[in-house]
N, C-alpha and C positions, 0 to 999 in steps of 0.2 A: 447741186447738193443731192445726195442719195437718200432715198427713203430707208428708214431703219426698220419699219414694219413691226414695231413692238406695241402690243396692246396695253395701253395705259388706262383706257376707259373701263370703269367697273360699275356694277350695281351694288348698292349697300342696303342691307336689311337686318333688323334685329330678330331675336328668337320669336317674340310675340307676333311680329309681322309675318314671319315664315309660317307660324301655326295658323294664322288667319287666312293666308293666301298660299296654301300648300301647293296649289296647281300652277303657280306663277313661275315664269322662267325668263331669264335674260338672254336676248339674242343680239348678236352683232349683225348690223345690216351693212350692205355694201357702201363703201365710201365713194363719193362722186365728185366732190369739189374740194376736198381737203385730204391731208394725210391722216386725219383722225378717223377712227372707225366708230360711227355712231352706234348707240345701243338703244334697244327698245324692250320694255317689259311687256310680255305677253301673258294673258290669263286664259287658260284652257276653259272651254265651256261658256265663255262670254262671247256672244256674236256681236260683231260690229257691222251695222248697216248704215252706210254713209249716204244712202240715196233718199232717206226719209226727210221730207221738208227741205230739200235742197233748193236754193233759189235759182231761178233762171239766170244764166250768164250769157251775154252776147259776146261772141268772140270776133275779134277784128279780122281774123283770117277768112271768115265766112264771106266778107265783102269782096274778096278776090275771086270767088267762085261765080261763074256766069249764071248758074242755076239758082243761086240764093234768092235773088229778087223774084223769080218765078214762084218759089215756095211761099214767099210772103204774100204775093198777089193772089195766089190760089187759095190760101188759107184765110184771107181777110174778107169779111162779108160786111158791107156798109149798112145792111139792115139790122145787124146785131149791135148790142151795146159794147162799149170799150172793154169791159171785163171779159165778156165772152170771146171777143176777138183776140185779146191778149192770150187767154188760155189756149184757144184753138191754134193760134199762130205759134206759140211757144212749143206746144205738143208736136206740131208738124215739123218745126225746125229741129227739135231734138231727135225725132225719128230720121229726118234727112241727114243730120250730123252723124248718127250712128252708121248709116249706110255709106256716107261719103268718106268719113274719116275713120270709121271703126271704133272699137273700144280702146281709147288711148290709155285707160288705166290698166287694162289687161296687157296691152303692149308694153307699158312701162314696167309692169311686174315681171314680164318675161325678160326684158332687157336687164333689169336689176338682178334676176336670178343668174343670167349669163355672166354679168359683171362679178357677182359673188363667186361663181365657180372659177373664174379667171383669177381673182384675187386669192382664193384658197390654193389654187395650183401654183402660185408664185411662191 
């Protein structure tokens, strides 16, 4: 079955909404798993900071690395309390993750930009 590549997805707003959010815009983002082209509403001037109060997440792929256990052993201090150890350990693991795997969000953004360019070129 061939892709028809027709944009059916739309954003809808009334006049009052447009007056209240005059700096907003609708953006088609690259399709990745479907033939539908997802849309997102962007607001200029509103900063999005997703790193604030982000919980620590343990990733299964870390256990496949030979140096992961060393990071935990080095950062854990038996004379400190549990809370201090967890904070210190998670901080060291996060730094190690950035060095080992890089910024996966930046890499994803770059890949999505490339994908978007390819889709526009088609």
